[in-house]
N, C-alpha and C positions, 0 to 999 in steps of 0.2 A: 502493500500499499504504501501509496506516494501520498504525503503531507509538506504542504508550503510552512517554512517558518518565515514571520513578519516581523517585522519590527517597526514599529510607532517610533516616529520623531520628530522633535519640531524645528521645523524652518524657520528662521528669521530674516523674513524678507525688506525689513524698514525698520528704525524705531522712531523717535521722534522727542526730541528734549523735553521735558516738561519740568519742571520745579516745583515739585509734592514738600511742602512742611510738614503734612499734617496728613494723615488717614482720609480717605472719601470719608467725609463727615453726612455731605448734603447737597442735594438736588443742581445748588448752583459751582459748585465743587465738579459739579460731571459736566454740566453745561458749561463753564469755562473751558474746561478739555475737550470743547465740541467742537469751539468755537478754533478751537489752539489749530485741529487737523481740519479745518472745515468745514464744518458738514452742514456747517447753516446757508452755504451757499453755494449749494450743488443744484441743478436744475433737474438733477432725479432723484428719487428716496433712495436713500441710501438706509440699511439697519445694522449698527453695531451691534458689539458686545464688548461691554468693560469687563476681566477677568479681574476678580480681587483675594487675595491671598487671607488668610485667616486673622490677620491684623487692620483687614481693609484698603491694602495696598496695591495701587493695582500690580498684580503682574503681567499683562496684556489686552489687545487691546485688538479687536477681531474685527476684519468688514465681512457679516453673514453674510448679504445679502444685495446687488443692488438693481431698481425696478426701472418702473417710467416717474411721469408723470405726476400719478395719484398712486401709486400701490409699489410693493413689494412680496417679492411670497418669501417668507418666511417660513421652517418649521421648526422647530423643535430638538429634533435631530439634530440636526444642525448647528445647530446654538451650543449644546450641549457635548459636542461630538468636539469643540475648540475646548467648551469648557476642562474639559477634561483632561484632553490633550495638554493643555496648561496648566495640569494641576487647579483647577482655581478651587476657594474655600464659598464664592458665589458669585453672584454676577448682576449686570446692571446693564440694562438694555437702552437703547439711544437708538433714533431715527430722524431724520427731517421730515418735514412735510414744504415741499418747494412754492408753495402756496403761499409763505408768509403766517399761516395759521397755525397752530399748532396746538387745535382742539381736536382731542382724539374721534379717529370714525372708529363705527362698530366695530369697523374689522381690528383695528389697536388692540380695542378691549376686550375679542374672543381672543388675538394670540394671545393677549398678556396674559389672560386666565389661565389658556394652552401651558404658556411657560412658564410659570407662580408653578400648575399641578405638577407638572415635569421634574421643575426641582425639587420642588419637596420628596417627590419620586428618590430621586436619584441623591437626594444630598447638597446641592448643590441651589441654595434659596437666592429666588429673585427677590435682588432690595429691593430693584425699585424702573420702574420703564420711564424714559425723559422724553418731553418727543420738541426738536430743536424748531420753532418760526425763523421771522425775519425780525432777529432784538430781544427774543423771547423764549420761554420754555415753558414745559407744562409739564411736573411731575407728577404719573399717576399713581404712586402711592403717598402721598400728600393731599392729592384730591380722593383718597380712600377709594378708588378706581377698579381694587383688585386684591 
């Protein structure tokens, strides 16, 4: 019988210089990071995850999906694949609304609930989902939408 031996490795494609003086503690800090990577200024919707270690310090930043003007296909499997490879203790999701209005759609709320449920099962909690608009953001956790 033939069995493949498979090794999983993280390949760092790029890095972002971002001075973090403390652990990620609030949505404003995530919003600042999103601005730093230019997430607010994209013509297409992009869905990213921020992986955090046990002390809530970033240990990875991943684009999960790039969509079109008003949608991006996201599946919890793709999110948690990256989180597991990054040895994340928790994650924060973020995506932009190219329209500039960060008001969550029903699709945004539905996928957030699915990601939250999957994270609870896997032991990698979803701490927040930040939607970035034009000069503003909405934290779904602060609005108690999941």
